[in-house]
C-alpha positions in Angstrom: 50.1 33.8 112.7 52.2 34.8 115.6 52.1 38.3 114.5 48.4 38.3 114.6 48.3 37.3 118.2 50.9 40.0 119.1 48.8 42.8 117.5 45.4 41.9 118.9 44.8 44.5 121.6 41.6 42.9 122.8 43.5 39.7 123.8 45.1 39.2 127.1 48.5 38.5 125.3 49.2 42.3 125.1 52.5 42.8 127.0 53.6 45.5 129.3 56.0 46.7 126.7 53.2 47.4 124.2 51.0 49.3 126.6 52.9 52.6 126.5 53.0 52.5 122.8 49.2 51.9 122.5 48.5 54.8 124.9 50.8 57.0 123.0 49.3 56.2 119.7 45.8 56.8 121.1 46.9 60.1 122.6 48.2 61.1 119.2 44.7 60.6 117.5 42.8 63.7 116.6 40.3 65.0 119.1 36.7 64.8 117.9 34.0 67.3 118.7 31.5 66.8 121.5 28.5 65.5 119.4 30.8 63.1 117.4 32.1 61.6 120.7 28.5 61.5 122.1 27.2 59.7 119.0 30.0 57.3 118.6 30.2 56.3 122.2 33.9 55.6 122.4 34.4 56.2 126.1 35.6 59.8 125.8 33.3 61.1 128.5 34.6 60.2 132.0 31.6 59.4 134.1 32.7 56.6 136.4 36.2 57.9 136.8 34.7 61.1 138.2 32.1 59.4 140.3 33.1 61.2 143.5 32.2 64.5 141.8 28.8 63.1 140.8 28.3 61.7 144.3 28.7 65.2 145.6 26.2 66.6 143.1 23.7 63.9 143.8 24.2 64.4 147.6 23.6 68.1 147.4 20.4 67.5 145.3 19.1 65.0 147.9 20.0 67.3 150.8 18.1 70.1 149.3 15.1 67.9 148.6 15.1 66.5 152.2 15.5 70.0 153.8 12.6 71.4 151.6 10.3 68.4 152.5 11.0 68.8 156.2 10.8 72.6 156.4 8.3 73.5 153.7 6.4 70.3 153.3 4.0 69.8 150.4 1.1 71.8 148.9 -1.6 69.1 149.1 -4.8 69.2 147.0 -8.2 69.3 148.2 -8.4 65.5 147.9 -5.8 65.1 150.8 -6.9 68.0 153.0 -10.6 68.1 152.4 -12.6 71.2 151.8 -15.3 72.8 149.5 -15.0 73.4 145.8 -17.2 75.8 143.9 -17.1 76.1 140.2 -18.8 78.4 137.7 -18.4 79.5 134.1 -16.0 82.4 133.6 -18.4 84.2 131.2 -20.9 86.7 132.8 -23.2 89.4 131.7 -20.5 92.0 132.1 -17.8 89.9 130.3 -15.1 87.6 131.5 -14.9 87.1 135.2 -11.4 87.6 136.8 -10.1 85.6 139.7 -9.5 88.9 141.6 -13.1 89.7 141.4 -14.2 86.4 142.6 -11.7 86.6 145.7 -13.3 90.0 146.5 -16.8 88.6 146.5 -15.8 85.6 148.6 -14.1 87.8 151.2 -17.0 90.2 151.3 -19.6 87.4 151.7 -17.8 85.1 154.2 -15.3 87.4 155.9 -12.2 85.4 154.9 -10.1 84.7 151.9 -10.4 81.4 149.8 -7.5 79.0 149.6 -7.2 79.4 145.9 -9.1 80.8 142.9 -8.0 79.6 139.5 -9.1 80.0 135.9 -9.1 76.6 134.2 -9.4 76.2 130.4 -9.9 78.9 127.7 -12.6 80.2 125.6 -16.3 79.4 126.1 -15.4 76.3 128.2 -13.3 78.2 130.7 -14.4 77.9 134.3 -13.5 79.6 137.7 -12.7 77.2 140.4 -12.8 78.3 144.0 -11.3 76.2 146.7 -11.8 76.9 150.4 -11.9 75.1 153.8 -14.9 73.1 154.5 -18.0 75.3 154.3 -21.3 74.6 155.9 -24.4 74.2 153.7 -25.6 77.6 154.8 -22.3 79.3 153.9 -22.1 77.5 150.5 -25.6 78.7 149.5 -24.8 82.1 150.6 -21.7 82.2 148.5 -23.5 80.9 145.5 -26.1 83.6 145.8 -23.5 86.3 146.1 -21.6 85.0 143.0 -24.8 85.0 141.0 -25.8 88.4 142.0 -22.3 89.8 141.3 -21.6 88.2 137.9 -24.8 86.5 136.5 -22.8 83.6 134.9 -24.4 82.3 131.8 -25.2 78.6 131.1 -25.0 76.6 127.9 -28.1 78.3 126.5 -26.5 81.8 126.9 -28.9 82.8 129.7 -27.8 83.6 133.3 -28.6 80.8 135.7 -27.7 80.1 139.3 -27.7 76.3 138.5 -24.4 76.7 136.6 -22.7 77.5 139.9 -21.8 74.0 141.3 -20.4 73.0 144.6 -18.9 69.8 146.1 -17.5 68.8 149.5 -14.4 66.6 149.4 -13.3 64.5 152.4 -9.6 64.0 153.1 -10.2 60.3 153.7 -10.3 59.5 149.9 -6.8 61.0 149.4 -5.6 59.0 152.4 -7.0 55.8 150.8 -5.2 56.5 147.5 -1.9 57.2 149.3 -2.2 53.9 151.3 -2.8 51.9 148.1 0.0 53.7 146.4 2.4 52.8 149.2 1.4 49.1 149.0 1.9 49.1 145.2 5.3 50.8 145.7 6.5 48.0 148.1 5.3 45.3 145.8 7.0 47.0 142.8 10.3 47.3 144.7 10.3 43.6 145.8 9.5 42.3 142.3 12.1 44.5 140.7 14.7 43.5 143.2 14.0 39.8 142.7 14.1 40.1 138.9 17.3 42.1 138.7 19.1 39.8 141.2 18.1 36.8 139.2 18.8 38.3 135.8 22.0 40.2 136.7 23.5 40.3 140.2 22.9 41.6 143.7 25.1 44.6 143.3 23.0 45.8 140.3 19.9 45.2 142.3 21.2 47.3 145.1 22.3 50.1 142.7 18.9 50.1 140.9 17.0 50.4 144.2 19.2 53.2 145.4 18.6 54.9 142.1 14.8 54.5 142.5 15.0 56.0 146.0 17.0 58.9 144.7 14.3 59.5 141.9 11.5 59.5 144.5 13.3 61.8 146.9 14.3 64.3 144.2 10.9 64.3 142.5 9.2 64.9 145.9 11.8 67.6 146.7 11.0 69.4 143.4 7.3 69.4 144.3 8.2 70.7 147.7 10.6 73.5 146.5 8.4 74.7 143.5 5.1 74.3 145.4 3.4 72.1 142.9 0.1 70.8 144.1 0.1 67.1 145.2 -3.1 65.3 144.0 -4.0 61.7 143.6 -3.0 62.0 139.9 0.5 63.0 141.2 0.8 59.8 143.3 -0.3 57.7 140.4 2.2 59.5 138.1 4.9 59.0 140.6 4.5 55.2 140.3 4.7 55.4 136.5 8.1 57.3 136.5 9.6 54.5 138.6 9.0 52.1 135.7 10.8 54.5 133.3 13.7 55.0 135.7 14.2 51.3 136.2 14.0 50.7 132.4 16.6 53.3 131.7 18.9 51.9 134.4 18.5 48.3 133.2 19.6 49.4 129.7 22.9 50.7 131.0 23.3 47.6 133.3 22.8 45.3 130.4 25.6 47.0 128.5 27.8 46.9 131.6 27.3 43.2 132.0 28.1 42.7 128.2 31.4 44.7 128.5 32.5 43.1 131.9 31.7 39.5 131.0 34.9 37.6 131.7 36.8 40.8 132.5 39.1 39.0 134.9 40.6 37.2 131.9 41.9 40.3 130.2 44.1 43.1 131.3 43.2 45.8 128.7 40.7 47.7 130.9 39.7 47.7 134.5 36.2 46.9 135.6 35.6 50.7 136.1 36.8 51.5 132.6 34.6 48.8 131.1 31.6 50.2 133.0 32.5 53.8 131.9 32.6 52.6 128.3 29.2 51.0 128.7 27.8 54.4 129.9 29.3 56.2 126.9 27.8 53.5 124.5 24.3 54.0 125.9 24.4 57.8 126.1 22.5 58.3 122.9 20.0 55.6 123.6 19.2 57.1 127.0 18.9 60.6 125.5 16.7 59.4 122.7 14.5 57.4 125.0 14.1 60.5 127.2 13.3 62.8 124.4 10.7 60.3 123.0 9.1 60.2 126.5 9.2 64.0 127.1 7.6 65.0 123.8 4.2 63.4 124.4 4.3 64.6 128.1 4.9 68.2 127.0 2.1 67.8 124.4 -0.2 66.5 127.2 0.7 69.5 129.4 -0.1 71.9 126.6 -3.5 70.3 125.9 -4.4 70.1 129.6 -3.5 73.7 130.4 -4.4 75.8 127.3 -7.0 73.7 125.6 -9.0 71.4 127.9 -8.2 72.8 131.3 -8.3 69.5 132.8 -6.4 69.6 136.2 -6.0 65.8 136.5 -4.1 65.5 133.1 -1.8 68.4 134.1 -1.0 66.9 137.5 -0.3 63.5 135.9 1.9 65.0 133.0 3.8 67.3 135.4 5.1 64.5 137.7 6.0 62.4 134.7 8.0 65.3 133.2 10.0 65.8 136.4 10.4 62.0 136.8 11.8 61.4 133.4 14.4 64.1 133.8 15.5 62.9 137.2 15.4 59.2 136.1 17.7 59.9 133.1 20.2 61.6 135.4 20.2 58.9 138.0 20.7 56.1 135.5 23.7 57.7 134.0 25.4 59.6 136.8 24.3 57.7 139.9 23.3 54.1 139.3 26.4 53.0 137.3 29.0 54.8 139.4 27.4 53.3 142.5 27.5 49.8 140.9 31.3 50.3 140.3 31.9 51.4 143.9 30.2 48.3 145.2 32.0 46.0 142.9 35.4 47.5 143.6 35.0 46.4 147.2 35.2 42.7 146.1 38.5 40.9 146.1 38.1 39.8 142.4 37.8 43.3 141.1 40.5 44.6 143.4 43.1 42.0 142.2 42.2 42.5 138.6 42.5 46.3 138.9 45.9 45.9 140.5 47.0 43.5 137.7 45.9 45.9 135.0 47.8 48.8 136.6 50.9 46.7 137.1 50.7 45.6 133.4 50.6 49.3 132.4 53.3 50.4 134.6 55.6 47.5 135.6 57.9 49.8 137.6 55.2 50.9 140.0 54.9 47.5 141.6 58.6 47.4 142.4 58.8 50.8 144.0 55.5 50.6 145.9 56.0 47.4 148.0 53.8 46.8 150.9 55.2 46.0 154.4 54.5 42.8 156.3 54.5 39.2 155.6 50.9 39.3 154.2 51.7 42.1 151.7 54.8 40.2 150.6 52.7 37.1 150.0 50.3 39.1 147.9 53.1 40.6 145.8 54.5 37.1 145.3 51.2 35.8 144.1 50.7 38.7 141.7 54.3 38.1 140.3 53.4 34.4 139.8 50.2 35.4 138.0 52.1 37.8 135.8 54.8 35.1 135.0 52.1 32.6 134.2 50.4 35.1 131.8 53.8 35.8 130.1 54.4 32.1 129.6 50.8 31.6 128.4 51.3 34.5 126.0 54.5 33.1 124.6 52.9 29.6 124.2 49.9 31.2 122.4 52.1 33.2 120.0 54.1 30.1 119.1 51.1 27.9 118.7 50.4 26.6 115.2 47.5 27.8 113.2 44.1 26.2 113.8 43.8 23.2 111.5 41.3 23.3 108.7 38.1 21.2 109.0 38.7 17.6 107.8 42.5 17.8 108.0 44.4 14.8 109.4 45.7 15.2 112.9 49.6 15.6 113.2 51.5 12.8 114.7 53.0 13.2 118.1 56.8 13.7 118.2 59.3 11.9 120.2 59.4 14.7 122.8 56.0 13.6 124.1 57.4 10.2 125.1 55.7 8.3 122.4 57.3 7.0 119.1 56.5 9.0 116.0 57.1 6.2 113.5 56.2 2.6 113.4 56.2 0.5 116.6 59.5 -1.3 117.3 58.6 -5.0 117.8 62.1 -6.0 119.0 62.5 -7.2 122.5 
């Protein structure tokens, strides 16, 4: 049974002499392909170990997002800026009405250009939507008359009718109310998420998860600013939904990190960072599969909204979710977990354990890399004492007898323990 203890690489009884042989044997193993390593999750992808590189990448992304938000701003929809919206069917007496023709009529009638003219939907249900600054009732009626005289749009009965040209005035106060309620919901969500993660896991995981959520919000907003996507109330609502997905994906990785690092201070096989990196590798496929499952219906929703129904609200909702899922998957793997490791490595427990693991792998390094000063000498002495204690414990464990079978009689104590092993001597 002693041989069994000496060959168990997961146990803390692995000696410093065995470490180089284990590393050499693992280095001699054949290298698997990319997809094999991705599927098996054996820790072949170095994510946490290269966290400085991912910090730089994440920092550049956030910097671009912030600069774009400050300089370019957002393209707000009519619900945030207010204005007048005019809609009419795209089918007229002379055929399909183009957006350029509508812009020419608008310019000729009112002497200025509209903010946007878009064709929504396809087939007989397609409509032309005109958005402009707030128009007076007189200008609105004048524009409707000019559009009817130019195109004679047809109604559902196939006959030209001016009634099919509709108009609506939108106030910017409604968009402001939606934004205010969304901010309140965001604050409540962050507070509840922080309380739960701190209670269920630890404060460092809560801080990392919150930082990841802030990263997702900034990058998603930056994408909208850079590309110029229109920000509507549906965008704000979709932004809240992607936060739930991002937190879910992050908690999946953190749950595996907690499982791998439970009681890590009692073993010297891997450091805390290496255990966390193994957890990221083990959840790679789950994160990818979850993201793909989430992206497929979102893409289907975009296709239906743009090419079939022409519903702008659905497109805005699906677009922000698509961007958020991609950003959330990146942050949960390449930002949240590396940040967690950086925070935990600032604690004394992780620092001492990491030093112990490195000394166990390379015993000569601790002798040549001595610190100066009384405090450093005391730390080295304490570490040497810990290593000596582990060595004695390992020897005692390897020499210990096998675990007795259930129901077996307990062995009698020997004379070494200070108690007699035979019958009691009644002589005086």
